[in-house]
C-alpha positions in Angstrom: 112.4 -23.5 140.9 114.3 -23.5 137.7 111.6 -25.4 136.3 109.1 -22.8 137.3 111.2 -20.1 135.8 111.4 -22.0 132.5 107.7 -22.5 132.5 107.1 -18.8 133.3 109.5 -17.7 130.5 107.8 -20.1 128.1 104.5 -18.7 129.0 105.8 -15.1 128.5 107.5 -16.1 125.3 104.4 -18.1 124.2 102.3 -15.1 125.2 104.5 -12.7 123.1 104.5 -15.3 120.3 100.8 -15.8 120.6 100.3 -12.0 120.4 102.4 -11.9 117.3 100.6 -15.0 116.0 97.3 -13.3 116.7 98.4 -10.2 115.0 99.6 -12.2 112.0 96.6 -14.4 112.1 94.4 -11.2 112.1 96.3 -10.0 109.1 95.9 -13.3 107.4 92.2 -13.3 108.2 91.8 -9.7 107.0 93.7 -10.6 103.8 91.5 -13.7 103.4 88.3 -11.7 103.9 89.5 -9.0 101.5 90.4 -11.8 99.0 86.9 -13.3 99.5 85.2 -9.9 99.0 87.1 -9.3 95.8 86.1 -12.8 94.6 82.5 -12.0 95.5 82.8 -8.7 93.6 84.3 -10.5 90.7 81.5 -13.1 90.8 78.9 -10.3 90.9 80.5 -8.6 87.9 80.8 -12.0 86.1 77.1 -12.7 86.9 76.2 -9.2 85.7 78.2 -9.7 82.5 76.7 -13.1 82.0 73.3 -11.5 82.3 74.2 -8.9 79.7 75.5 -11.7 77.4 72.3 -13.7 77.8 70.1 -10.6 77.1 72.2 -9.8 74.0 72.0 -13.4 72.8 68.2 -13.4 73.2 67.9 -10.1 71.3 70.1 -11.5 68.5 68.0 -14.7 68.2 64.8 -12.7 68.1 66.2 -10.4 65.5 67.3 -13.4 63.3 63.8 -15.0 63.7 62.1 -11.7 62.9 64.4 -11.3 59.8 63.6 -14.8 58.6 59.8 -14.3 59.0 59.9 -11.0 57.2 62.0 -12.5 54.3 59.6 -15.5 54.0 56.6 -13.2 53.9 58.2 -11.0 51.2 59.1 -14.1 49.1 55.5 -15.4 49.5 53.9 -12.1 48.6 56.2 -11.8 45.5 55.2 -15.3 44.5 51.6 -14.4 44.9 52.1 -11.2 42.9 53.8 -13.1 40.1 51.0 -15.6 39.9 48.4 -12.8 39.9 50.4 -10.9 37.2 50.3 -13.9 34.8 46.5 -13.7 34.5 45.6 -10.1 35.4 46.3 -6.6 33.9 48.6 -4.2 35.7 46.8 -1.7 37.9 47.1 1.4 35.7 45.8 0.1 32.3 43.2 1.7 30.2 41.9 0.2 26.9 39.7 2.5 24.8 39.2 4.8 27.8 38.0 2.0 30.2 40.0 1.1 33.3 40.8 -2.6 33.1 43.5 -2.7 35.8 43.6 -5.9 37.9 41.1 -7.6 35.6 41.5 -10.8 33.6 41.3 -10.8 29.8 37.7 -12.1 29.8 36.5 -9.6 32.4 38.3 -6.8 30.6 36.8 -7.7 27.3 33.3 -7.7 28.8 33.8 -4.4 30.6 35.2 -2.7 27.4 32.3 -4.0 25.3 29.8 -2.6 27.9 31.4 0.8 28.5 33.7 1.9 25.8 32.7 4.4 23.0 32.6 2.6 19.7 31.2 5.2 17.3 32.2 8.7 16.1 30.0 11.2 14.5 30.1 14.9 13.4 27.4 17.0 14.9 27.4 20.9 14.6 31.1 21.0 13.7 31.9 18.9 16.8 33.2 15.3 16.8 31.2 13.3 19.2 32.1 9.8 20.5 29.3 7.6 21.6 28.4 4.1 22.4 26.3 1.8 20.3 25.3 -1.4 22.1 24.7 -3.1 18.7 28.4 -2.8 17.7 31.1 -5.0 19.2 33.8 -2.7 20.5 36.7 -5.2 20.9 37.4 -8.9 20.6 39.0 -11.1 23.1 42.1 -11.6 20.8 42.6 -7.8 20.7 42.4 -7.6 24.5 44.9 -10.5 24.8 47.3 -8.6 22.5 47.1 -5.5 24.8 47.6 -7.8 27.8 50.8 -9.2 26.3 52.1 -5.7 25.6 51.7 -4.5 29.2 52.5 -7.8 30.9 55.3 -7.8 33.5 56.5 -10.4 35.9 55.5 -8.4 38.9 52.6 -5.8 39.0 53.9 -2.5 37.7 52.7 1.0 38.5 53.4 2.2 34.9 50.4 3.7 33.1 49.3 2.1 29.9 46.6 3.7 27.7 45.6 1.9 24.5 43.3 3.8 22.1 41.2 2.4 19.3 43.0 2.9 16.0 39.6 2.6 14.2 38.1 5.5 16.2 41.3 7.6 15.9 41.2 7.1 12.1 37.5 7.9 11.9 38.1 11.0 14.0 40.9 12.2 11.7 38.7 11.6 8.6 35.8 13.5 10.2 38.1 16.4 11.0 39.3 16.5 7.4 35.7 16.4 6.1 34.7 19.1 8.6 37.5 21.3 7.4 36.9 20.5 3.7 35.8 23.4 1.5 34.9 23.0 -2.1 35.4 26.1 -4.3 33.5 26.5 -7.6 34.1 29.2 -10.2 30.7 30.0 -11.8 30.4 32.9 -14.1 33.6 34.5 -12.9 32.5 34.3 -9.3 34.2 32.0 -6.8 31.8 30.1 -4.6 32.9 28.1 -1.5 30.9 25.3 -0.2 31.4 23.9 3.3 29.7 20.7 4.5 27.3 21.4 7.3 26.3 18.5 9.4 
């Protein structure tokens, strides 16, 4: 009977211990579950942060590629512009009143000889510029000199206007002739003569 009592007490003790164990095991399981949930939350945050890092990295790589492409295009266009500027006039160039921007020396010479005024005359007290197809307006060497004066490494927006010194001189002389008055004293009278053309 003693044995039965011992078994009974062991069962009661085991039962109390098992209830305490169950409670402590429940606490451990709850702690483990909480720990696992916090780990899962941490993993979710890490995954989200990793996603942000990947997106930022892709954006940076695209920006670098975009920058390199833009730089290469700019360098190529500058090289093309430099090559163009070595043989062509700048955009805003006039020689003898004719626009020769973006033309070569040969084409500019031909255009000036076709369109520029090359004679000056006085008609009814007015100085008139006109074109005579029989007279050569400009030579290729003169156009080349103007090209050298306006030449820049890259095309320039500056305005250049070269005028014919011969026409300017002729205009000044015609103005002087037009204003000229000759005064004669004849028989005590003063007579003024003005050239009428």
